[in-house]
Backbone bond lengths (Angstrom), bond angles and torsions (degrees), N, CA, C in turn:
res aa  C-N    CA-C-N  psi(-1)  N-CA   C-N-CA  omega(-1)  CA-C   N-CA-C  phi
1 T - - - 1.453 - - 1.533 111.34 -
2 E 1.338 115.73 -43.29 1.474 119.03 -178.10 1.546 110.13 -66.76
3 L 1.322 116.87 -35.97 1.462 118.88 179.44 1.545 110.09 -67.76
4 L 1.307 115.97 -38.32 1.466 118.54 179.29 1.524 110.28 -65.28
5 K 1.357 117.18 -38.98 1.424 120.67 177.75 1.543 111.45 -65.62
6 L 1.310 115.02 -39.91 1.501 120.09 177.70 1.522 110.92 -59.24
7 L 1.345 115.68 -48.28 1.447 120.47 -179.98 1.512 111.87 -62.57
8 S 1.333 115.56 -42.78 1.481 119.40 177.97 1.502 112.84 -60.22
9 E 1.328 115.49 -43.26 1.453 120.03 177.36 1.515 113.22 -62.69
10 L 1.323 116.26 -39.25 1.484 122.15 178.09 1.508 110.07 -63.13
11 I 1.357 116.69 -47.03 1.475 120.53 179.90 1.515 111.59 -61.00
12 E 1.337 114.32 -44.57 1.471 118.14 -177.46 1.547 111.93 -69.53
13 A 1.326 117.02 -37.59 1.482 120.09 -178.53 1.503 111.14 -64.38
14 H 1.335 117.31 -37.23 1.469 120.55 -177.61 1.527 112.07 -102.71
15 E 1.330 116.39 4.55 1.466 120.14 176.67 1.535 112.10 53.72
16 I 1.322 115.14 45.45 1.458 120.20 -177.96 1.537 109.92 -82.44
17 P 1.326 119.13 128.00 1.453 120.63 -179.04 1.555 109.78 -81.15
18 T 1.302 117.18 75.45 1.441 121.57 -176.62 1.530 110.09 -152.04
19 Q 1.328 116.51 177.40 1.442 122.75 175.15 1.513 108.39 -121.75
20 S 1.330 115.56 157.05 1.464 119.98 175.02 1.495 109.79 -108.43
21 C 1.335 115.83 157.20 1.464 120.67 176.30 1.514 107.14 -157.91
22 I 1.316 115.77 134.59 1.443 122.92 172.89 1.523 108.29 -108.90
23 L 1.328 115.69 125.71 1.452 121.28 -174.33 1.527 110.85 -76.48
24 A 1.309 116.01 93.24 1.457 123.24 178.33 1.502 108.70 -131.90
25 H 1.303 117.49 163.33 1.471 120.16 175.48 1.521 109.83 -59.79
26 V 1.312 116.60 146.42 1.447 121.84 -173.44 1.548 111.71 -56.44
27 T 1.316 117.53 -34.26 1.463 119.88 179.29 1.511 111.93 -67.31
28 T 1.337 116.22 -34.71 1.473 120.25 176.83 1.529 110.33 -65.61
29 T 1.320 115.83 -41.94 1.482 119.49 178.58 1.500 111.14 -66.73
30 M 1.352 116.93 -35.84 1.463 118.88 176.35 1.519 112.40 -63.85
31 Q 1.347 116.73 -38.55 1.456 119.66 176.85 1.513 110.33 -66.05
32 A 1.326 116.59 -36.88 1.494 120.58 176.86 1.532 111.10 -62.87
33 M 1.339 116.21 -42.53 1.472 118.67 178.38 1.548 111.14 -64.63
34 Q 1.332 116.66 -36.54 1.446 119.86 178.57 1.544 111.41 -64.42
35 Q 1.350 115.60 -25.96 1.454 120.89 178.62 1.509 113.69 -90.56
36 G 1.346 115.82 4.60 1.454 120.61 175.86 1.510 114.51 89.64
37 A 1.316 118.50 17.38 1.470 121.05 179.97 1.511 110.79 -70.17
38 P 1.337 118.23 143.65 1.475 121.85 -179.98 1.526 110.91 -79.90
39 V 1.306 116.68 81.52 1.501 122.62 -177.88 1.516 108.94 -88.06
40 D 1.328 116.75 120.02 1.459 121.55 173.92 1.516 111.68 -88.53
41 L 1.348 114.96 -44.64 1.479 120.93 -177.51 1.509 110.35 -130.61
42 V 1.337 115.66 135.86 1.450 120.45 174.61 1.519 108.43 -97.32
43 F 1.308 115.40 124.92 1.444 121.44 -176.52 1.534 111.65 -98.12
44 Q 1.351 117.34 145.82 1.435 121.53 168.51 1.537 109.75 -164.34
45 S 1.324 114.62 139.49 1.474 119.03 168.02 1.519 108.47 -79.16
46 I 1.322 116.40 139.63 1.455 121.23 -179.63 1.507 109.10 -134.75
47 A 1.342 116.08 163.40 1.461 121.88 -178.58 1.529 109.01 -138.55
48 G 1.333 115.17 -176.91 1.448 120.41 -170.37 1.504 116.84 -99.74
49 T 1.347 118.40 7.41 1.466 121.14 173.65 1.528 109.52 -134.77
50 E 1.286 115.23 155.26 1.477 120.48 177.70 1.521 111.05 -58.88
51 A 1.323 114.34 -43.20 1.451 119.68 -177.29 1.550 112.08 -64.14
52 A 1.325 115.77 -40.51 1.483 120.16 178.45 1.516 109.92 -65.78
53 N 1.313 117.64 -43.93 1.463 120.62 177.43 1.508 110.51 -62.76
54 R 1.342 116.60 -37.36 1.471 118.30 177.69 1.506 111.81 -63.51
55 S 1.362 116.46 -33.48 1.465 119.61 176.98 1.508 111.94 -68.39
56 F 1.357 117.87 -23.10 1.449 122.79 174.50 1.552 110.76 -83.20
57 G 1.321 116.02 -7.61 1.468 119.70 -178.23 1.512 112.27 81.68
58 V 1.359 117.73 29.35 1.441 119.34 178.66 1.518 111.59 -133.65
59 S 1.305 115.66 161.68 1.452 123.13 174.51 1.500 107.55 -144.96
60 L 1.324 116.75 168.31 1.474 119.53 179.33 1.533 110.27 -65.18
61 D 1.301 118.17 -35.28 1.493 121.15 176.59 1.511 111.19 -61.79
62 L 1.357 116.79 -42.74 1.441 120.38 177.27 1.520 112.13 -63.37
63 L 1.360 116.30 -44.37 1.476 118.94 178.06 1.529 111.74 -63.86
64 D 1.336 115.87 -36.57 1.471 119.14 176.23 1.555 109.71 -58.98
65 E 1.288 117.35 -45.38 1.452 121.36 -179.05 1.518 111.92 -64.13
66 A 1.329 116.86 -43.93 1.462 120.81 179.88 1.521 110.25 -64.27
67 Y 1.309 115.79 -41.82 1.484 121.25 179.22 1.526 111.61 -59.22
68 Q 1.291 116.28 -45.75 1.466 121.22 -179.25 1.531 110.23 -65.73
69 M 1.359 116.59 -40.67 1.440 118.98 179.61 1.533 111.29 -63.08
70 A 1.326 115.70 -39.66 1.484 118.87 -178.98 1.510 110.95 -68.18
71 L 1.385 116.31 -38.53 1.463 119.11 179.19 1.523 111.26 -63.31
72 E 1.316 114.88 -38.04 1.482 119.38 -178.13 1.512 113.38 -66.73
73 L 1.328 118.59 -18.10 1.455 121.36 177.09 1.541 110.04 -71.98
74 R 1.331 116.60 -27.90 1.493 122.35 -179.72 1.523 110.12 53.17
75 R 1.320 116.02 49.05 1.476 120.57 178.72 1.500 111.58 -80.22
76 G 1.349 118.97 -27.12 1.441 120.72 -174.05 1.510 113.08 -75.03
77 T 1.296 116.30 147.93 1.480 121.10 174.05 1.517 112.34 -98.45
78 L 1.329 115.30 -15.46 1.486 119.23 -179.39 1.532 106.29 -147.92
79 G 1.332 117.46 119.75 1.458 121.11 177.11 1.551 110.43 81.46
80 E 1.324 113.30 176.94 1.441 121.84 -178.60 1.524 110.31 -130.09
81 N 1.320 114.89 46.43 1.475 122.38 -177.50 1.520 109.33 -99.72
82 V 1.319 116.46 98.22 1.480 120.06 -166.69 1.558 111.19 -121.56
83 M 1.317 117.63 9.20 1.484 120.20 -177.65 1.519 110.97 -116.27
84 Y 1.309 114.61 146.26 1.487 122.14 175.47 1.548 106.10 -131.38
85 F 1.355 115.60 117.90 1.452 120.48 -176.45 1.535 109.15 -115.45
86 E 1.361 115.34 140.32 1.459 120.44 170.07 1.494 109.32 -114.22
87 T 1.326 115.56 144.96 1.458 122.57 -178.12 1.506 108.87 -139.07
88 G 1.317 118.77 -174.12 1.445 122.20 177.20 1.505 113.05 168.14
89 Q 1.300 116.90 131.83 1.473 119.83 179.25 1.528 110.81 -58.60
90 G 1.318 116.20 134.51 1.430 121.26 178.96 1.504 116.02 104.37
91 S 1.349 116.15 -9.28 1.468 118.14 -178.79 1.527 112.11 -67.14
92 C 1.324 117.42 -38.47 1.458 119.71 178.07 1.529 110.95 -67.50
93 L 1.334 117.52 -38.60 1.429 120.99 179.15 1.535 111.84 -66.89
94 S 1.319 115.83 -41.64 1.466 119.08 -179.78 1.541 110.94 -67.08
95 A 1.347 116.44 -25.00 1.469 119.20 179.46 1.531 111.58 -91.87
96 G 1.332 116.86 3.60 1.459 119.28 -175.86 1.501 113.70 60.40
97 A 1.358 114.91 35.77 1.457 120.73 -174.66 1.519 111.87 -131.52
98 H 1.322 116.54 36.90 1.480 121.69 -174.71 1.517 112.95 -95.94
99 H 1.333 118.02 -17.70 1.481 122.67 178.04 1.522 112.93 56.25
100 G 1.361 116.78 26.38 1.424 120.66 175.58 1.536 114.45 85.31
101 L 1.356 117.38 3.52 1.424 122.73 -178.30 1.543 110.06 -88.65
102 D 1.322 115.11 156.02 1.487 118.08 -179.42 1.527 111.68 -77.37
103 Q 1.336 115.97 160.20 1.442 121.25 -173.67 1.513 112.96 -63.07
104 Q 1.326 116.75 -38.39 1.476 117.80 -173.48 1.522 111.32 -73.08
105 T 1.330 117.05 -36.42 1.475 119.32 175.81 1.533 110.47 -62.82
106 L 1.311 116.42 -43.86 1.456 120.45 178.66 1.505 112.95 -64.42
107 E 1.339 116.75 -35.10 1.456 119.86 177.06 1.504 109.65 -65.34
108 A 1.335 118.64 -41.90 1.473 120.11 178.52 1.513 111.75 -63.09
109 R 1.364 117.06 -32.57 1.455 120.16 176.11 1.532 110.86 -64.87
110 A 1.334 115.97 -35.46 1.478 117.83 176.87 1.497 111.02 -63.33
111 Y 1.319 117.96 -33.63 1.470 120.13 179.40 1.536 110.33 -68.24
112 A 1.320 115.86 -31.44 1.472 118.45 175.00 1.519 111.02 -65.62
113 V 1.312 117.99 -37.31 1.461 121.24 172.92 1.491 110.95 -60.03
114 A 1.350 115.83 -48.83 1.470 121.11 -178.32 1.511 112.35 -59.56
115 R 1.338 116.41 -42.55 1.461 119.55 -174.77 1.523 113.45 -60.46
116 K 1.296 117.03 -28.78 1.454 120.26 -179.38 1.524 111.90 -59.71
117 Y 1.354 116.75 -26.77 1.474 120.20 -172.82 1.528 112.84 -105.45
118 R 1.316 117.94 13.56 1.459 121.88 176.81 1.521 112.33 45.73
119 P 1.314 118.51 57.63 1.488 121.10 -173.30 1.503 113.24 -68.25
120 L 1.317 116.26 156.53 1.438 121.15 170.44 1.519 110.62 -80.09
121 L 1.349 115.74 -33.99 1.478 120.29 -177.90 1.550 108.32 -139.03
122 V 1.331 113.81 139.38 1.461 121.56 164.96 1.529 105.84 -129.78
123 N 1.340 116.03 127.87 1.429 120.39 -171.14 1.521 109.02 -128.90
124 T 1.352 117.01 118.14 1.431 121.01 173.27 1.536 108.55 -87.16
125 V 1.338 115.96 115.98 1.473 123.67 179.74 1.526 105.89 -89.03
126 V 1.334 115.28 77.06 1.467 120.84 -154.93 1.534 113.57 -67.22
127 G 1.350 119.36 -39.78 1.447 119.33 -175.01 1.491 113.46 -107.99
128 F 1.336 118.56 16.00 1.432 121.92 -168.39 1.547 112.58 -74.80
129 I 1.343 118.25 -35.50 1.429 120.18 -173.08 1.539 111.48 -69.94
130 G 1.348 115.00 -36.99 1.472 115.68 173.89 1.505 113.27 123.28
131 P 1.343 116.99 177.74 1.485 121.88 -173.72 1.536 113.68 -68.44
132 E 1.327 117.58 -11.45 1.441 118.17 176.63 1.520 110.38 -64.11
133 Y 1.311 117.62 -20.53 1.490 120.99 -175.12 1.516 112.47 -122.31
134 L 1.315 118.20 -34.25 1.481 123.48 172.44 1.538 104.16 -131.38
135 F 1.315 116.82 107.02 1.450 121.31 -165.68 1.503 114.55 -72.28
136 N 1.318 118.60 -43.51 1.472 121.04 -171.48 1.523 110.97 -141.67
137 G 1.317 113.80 -176.58 1.479 118.80 -176.89 1.495 114.30 -58.97
138 K 1.321 116.14 -40.36 1.473 120.07 -178.98 1.540 111.35 -64.26
139 Q 1.336 116.21 -38.98 1.460 118.87 179.21 1.535 109.98 -70.00
140 I 1.322 118.24 -38.06 1.467 120.49 177.92 1.510 109.45 -65.22
141 L 1.311 117.66 -42.20 1.449 122.15 178.63 1.522 111.45 -59.52
142 R 1.352 114.55 -47.96 1.482 117.93 179.09 1.515 112.06 -61.61
143 A 1.333 116.27 -45.31 1.460 119.96 -178.11 1.528 110.75 -63.84
144 S 1.325 117.97 -38.48 1.457 121.20 178.70 1.532 111.99 -60.43
145 L 1.298 115.36 -46.90 1.482 119.73 -179.84 1.538 110.17 -67.34
146 E 1.345 116.30 -36.62 1.512 117.61 176.00 1.531 109.78 -61.92
147 D 1.320 116.01 -44.80 1.460 120.38 -176.11 1.550 109.82 -64.58
148 H 1.341 114.39 -44.20 1.464 118.34 178.32 1.501 111.96 -59.27
149 F 1.329 116.89 -45.79 1.446 121.33 -178.42 1.531 110.73 -62.51
150 C 1.332 116.66 -48.70 1.464 120.40 -176.01 1.545 109.93 -65.78
151 G 1.332 117.33 -40.63 1.443 119.95 179.00 1.532 112.76 -62.40
152 K 1.355 115.31 -45.55 1.459 119.80 177.86 1.529 111.78 -64.55
153 L 1.350 116.57 -37.85 1.443 121.28 179.73 1.536 109.64 -61.96
154 L 1.302 117.20 -33.89 1.474 120.82 178.73 1.537 112.91 -89.18
155 G 1.336 116.80 6.02 1.446 120.45 172.98 1.524 113.77 78.10
156 L 1.342 117.36 26.28 1.465 119.59 -177.91 1.538 111.78 -94.97
157 P 1.339 115.39 153.56 1.458 121.28 174.12 1.536 108.22 -77.61
158 M 1.326 115.98 79.37 1.484 122.65 -164.32 1.518 112.25 -88.67
159 G 1.327 115.75 125.53 1.454 119.80 173.30 1.499 109.05 -124.30
160 C 1.317 116.13 178.62 1.465 120.88 -177.48 1.517 111.43 -144.75
161 D 1.303 114.74 131.83 1.469 120.99 167.39 1.510 107.81 -84.26
162 V 1.314 116.57 100.54 1.475 121.01 -178.37 1.527 106.42 -75.84
163 C 1.315 116.55 95.95 1.487 119.89 -167.59 1.502 113.00 -146.03
164 Y 1.323 114.01 164.37 1.473 120.51 175.05 1.534 109.11 -156.49
165 T 1.350 115.94 154.09 1.433 120.52 176.61 1.525 107.88 -87.67
166 N 1.350 114.77 156.71 1.435 119.23 -174.55 1.544 115.93 -70.96
167 H 1.338 116.66 -10.09 1.479 117.21 178.37 1.520 110.55 -102.24
168 A 1.331 118.99 10.02 1.443 122.65 175.65 1.532 110.38 -89.39
169 D 1.348 117.41 157.69 1.442 122.71 178.30 1.545 109.35 -82.74
170 V 1.339 115.58 68.38 1.452 123.27 -173.67 1.503 108.09 -142.55
171 D 1.338 119.07 152.37 1.434 122.17 170.39 1.509 109.36 -136.37
172 Q 1.340 115.04 178.54 1.462 119.12 -175.30 1.513 113.20 -68.40
173 D 1.341 117.56 -25.38 1.470 120.44 173.61 1.502 111.13 -59.66
174 D 1.374 117.66 -42.18 1.435 120.80 178.29 1.522 110.21 -61.53
175 M 1.346 116.52 -39.39 1.453 119.13 -178.43 1.544 111.96 -72.21
176 D 1.295 117.03 -32.88 1.478 119.84 175.35 1.515 110.82 -64.46
177 A 1.344 116.37 -39.87 1.449 120.82 177.89 1.533 110.37 -65.53
178 L 1.338 115.26 -43.32 1.484 119.01 -179.62 1.521 110.10 -65.85
179 L 1.344 116.76 -42.49 1.468 120.73 177.59 1.505 110.70 -55.95
180 S 1.305 118.77 -45.13 1.462 122.68 -178.98 1.550 110.60 -64.90
181 M 1.323 114.81 -44.97 1.458 118.87 -179.37 1.533 112.00 -63.30
182 L 1.316 118.07 -41.38 1.456 121.32 176.75 1.527 110.94 -64.17
183 G 1.304 117.48 -38.84 1.444 120.33 177.84 1.509 111.00 -62.49
184 M 1.314 117.59 -43.69 1.464 120.89 177.62 1.510 112.42 -68.57
185 A 1.327 116.88 -25.99 1.472 120.62 178.59 1.529 113.41 -83.85
186 G 1.361 115.91 -5.23 1.448 120.12 174.87 1.522 114.96 89.07
187 V 1.314 116.87 33.55 1.478 119.96 179.15 1.541 109.82 -59.78
188 S 1.304 116.98 144.69 1.494 119.08 -176.30 1.523 111.81 -74.64
189 Y 1.292 118.05 -34.56 1.455 120.33 -179.62 1.525 110.28 -166.19
190 I 1.310 116.32 164.75 1.458 123.41 171.49 1.534 107.93 -127.70
191 M 1.339 115.19 174.76 1.472 119.32 177.82 1.524 111.62 -84.84
192 G 1.294 115.60 152.18 1.466 122.02 170.92 1.499 111.18 -120.99
193 I 1.324 117.35 109.46 1.487 123.70 -178.59 1.513 107.92 -121.28
194 P 1.357 118.31 133.95 1.458 119.09 178.82 1.509 112.00 -54.00
195 G 1.342 116.64 122.21 1.429 121.43 179.70 1.535 114.69 67.40
196 A 1.325 116.71 10.27 1.479 123.75 -178.48 1.507 111.71 59.22
197 D 1.320 117.09 23.80 1.483 121.74 -176.81 1.508 110.15 -124.29
198 D 1.332 118.25 107.17 1.431 122.17 179.48 1.538 108.82 -83.52
199 I 1.341 115.25 97.90 1.444 120.70 -174.00 1.522 111.86 -76.14
200 M 1.324 116.70 -18.71 1.472 118.33 -179.93 1.538 111.18 -78.62
201 L 1.304 114.96 -44.36 1.509 119.41 -177.88 1.560 111.67 -101.75
202 N 1.306 116.76 -2.81 1.491 121.49 170.44 1.517 111.15 63.59
203 Y 1.371 115.43 53.38 1.448 116.39 169.33 1.524 108.24 -147.20
204 Q 1.320 116.79 169.22 1.437 124.06 -176.06 1.500 111.19 -99.24
205 S 1.319 117.19 136.71 1.458 122.18 -175.49 1.522 110.22 -135.05
206 T 1.318 117.94 -144.69 1.475 122.78 177.61 1.520 110.01 -116.25
207 S 1.323 115.62 155.58 1.463 119.36 -177.15 1.512 111.39 -98.46
208 F 1.289 118.08 174.77 1.469 123.57 177.84 1.534 110.50 -60.09
209 H 1.312 117.04 -36.63 1.468 119.76 -176.35 1.533 112.98 -73.01
210 D 1.308 118.53 -18.25 1.451 120.49 -177.88 1.529 111.35 -62.90
211 S 1.304 116.28 -35.12 1.502 118.34 179.01 1.534 109.82 -66.63
212 H 1.319 116.18 -33.68 1.506 118.21 179.91 1.530 108.33 -72.57
213 Y 1.340 117.44 -35.62 1.485 117.68 174.60 1.514 111.79 -59.66
214 L 1.328 116.55 -43.78 1.473 119.07 -179.39 1.532 111.10 -64.21
215 R 1.305 115.90 -45.70 1.477 118.61 -176.90 1.553 109.96 -64.24
216 Q 1.313 118.35 -43.98 1.449 119.44 -178.29 1.517 111.92 -68.85
217 T 1.322 116.84 -36.49 1.449 120.16 -177.58 1.539 111.44 -73.15
218 L 1.330 115.92 -39.30 1.453 121.77 -174.27 1.563 113.99 -99.43
219 G 1.312 115.33 1.93 1.462 118.69 178.76 1.524 112.63 69.57
220 L 1.333 118.09 35.44 1.444 122.82 -179.65 1.527 111.10 -100.45
221 R 1.327 115.47 167.36 1.453 120.49 178.33 1.508 110.10 -135.73
222 P 1.334 117.81 159.15 1.488 120.87 176.28 1.518 109.22 -66.46
223 A 1.338 116.28 168.59 1.453 121.15 171.98 1.538 108.93 -54.52
224 P 1.333 118.42 139.55 1.473 121.52 -172.02 1.536 115.47 -49.47
225 E 1.340 116.05 -48.45 1.459 118.78 -176.43 1.510 110.76 -68.33
226 F 1.340 117.61 -34.37 1.435 120.30 177.59 1.506 112.13 -73.30
227 E 1.328 116.60 -37.37 1.475 120.01 175.99 1.512 110.37 -59.60
228 R 1.346 116.36 -44.64 1.454 118.44 179.10 1.498 111.80 -59.44
229 W 1.343 117.42 -42.03 1.457 120.56 179.53 1.543 110.90 -65.97
230 L 1.324 117.97 -39.76 1.474 120.55 178.57 1.496 111.45 -60.80
231 I 1.326 117.69 -41.82 1.452 122.12 -179.78 1.531 111.44 -70.87
232 E 1.340 115.98 -44.82 1.468 120.55 178.95 1.495 113.58 -61.15
233 T 1.319 117.32 -34.53 1.473 121.05 -179.77 1.540 111.77 -86.93
234 G 1.313 119.47 -4.91 1.448 121.49 177.69 1.504 115.45 83.16
235 I 1.365 117.16 16.96 1.458 121.04 177.80 1.548 108.47 -80.24
236 L 1.322 115.96 -41.31 1.451 121.27 174.31 1.530 110.02 -111.71
237 D 1.319 117.21 150.46 1.465 119.97 173.82 1.519 108.26 -85.32
238 D 1.321 115.45 -176.99 1.471 121.41 -173.94 1.523 114.18 -63.64
239 V 1.311 117.86 -19.70 1.465 121.71 -177.58 1.548 110.78 -106.89
240 G 1.322 117.31 8.42 1.461 121.40 173.01 1.502 115.75 91.31
241 R 1.338 117.18 10.73 1.476 118.93 177.47 1.521 109.89 -92.06
242 L 1.337 115.64 153.85 1.457 119.63 178.31 1.514 109.86 -64.61
243 A 1.315 117.63 126.37 1.458 122.64 179.91 1.506 110.96 -85.49
244 P 1.330 119.48 150.87 1.470 121.61 173.99 1.519 111.66 -57.60
245 I 1.308 117.30 138.16 1.476 121.74 179.10 1.515 106.76 -113.23
246 T 1.340 115.83 125.72 1.459 122.58 177.07 1.508 109.97 -120.19
247 L 1.302 117.82 174.25 1.474 121.04 178.11 1.540 111.92 -67.24
248 Q 1.323 116.57 -13.46 1.461 120.43 177.02 1.519 112.63 -88.37
249 H 1.343 114.96 -1.17 1.469 117.59 -179.66 1.511 112.29 -62.85
250 R 1.302 115.18 148.73 1.499 121.38 -175.83 1.526 111.90 -52.41
251 L 1.345 117.79 -44.52 1.453 119.43 -177.93 1.521 112.49 -74.14
252 A 1.335 117.01 -30.29 1.464 120.65 -178.36 1.541 111.10 -70.22
253 Q 1.306 117.30 -19.40 1.492 120.71 -179.42 1.515 111.39 -63.49
254 H 1.340 116.31 -21.91 1.461 119.88 -177.33 1.524 112.80 -92.66
255 L 1.325 117.27 -0.80 1.465 120.84 -178.78 1.521 111.02 -90.28
256 S 1.298 115.01 142.82 1.465 120.75 174.47 1.523 108.33 -93.77
257 L 1.299 118.73 115.15 1.479 123.62 -175.01 1.525 111.42 -105.15
258 T 1.314 117.90 10.70 1.455 121.00 179.94 1.487 111.31 -100.95
């Protein structure tokens, strides 16, 4: 609850056109909402079978309840998209809940679950589970493009965590190739992790600068309201390039450097 309040205060103080989300189990977020926490997005990992979702401690009834609770907060200024779902091929298999079906079919079923709740974000964490399910870079690349295609086909705001575990037969060159392919395929978003290294979950992902590489290479731009904020705060220059950041920068004035 305190972290959610801190993020909300930060967003309001700097008038950032964004939402906050803390990745916790849906029941934890529901408890936070009951305590008056400023929840913008309710997070939950979901899968493509009832048994797999049960292993995550969730059901459709529980998601229904969380969705309604978030809507009742009326935190959004535009739309009613209050859910953030993460998925990934292999989750049903790792839970022993695949019923003999292939990973990609079950992943598409998870997107059907997500679509019911009109989410703001759906994120396939494609290489996170490990080589037991996607063995090498080529398999991760194939699965990512499959996920992107199926998510877009179902009308979802589909993004991808371009990632891999350190014990998989993958390297950063594979991820750079996948990042570029997803950008050309029209992916909605990617992850931004400091140094592209998730030290909490111990896997490799993409950095904040990777989104700028895609935009500059493919001639893309941020969402209009966010682009305006980036320029007004001096993070981007007038032509969309990253501006130099010094200790005199507007945002740096609020940091304690002692």
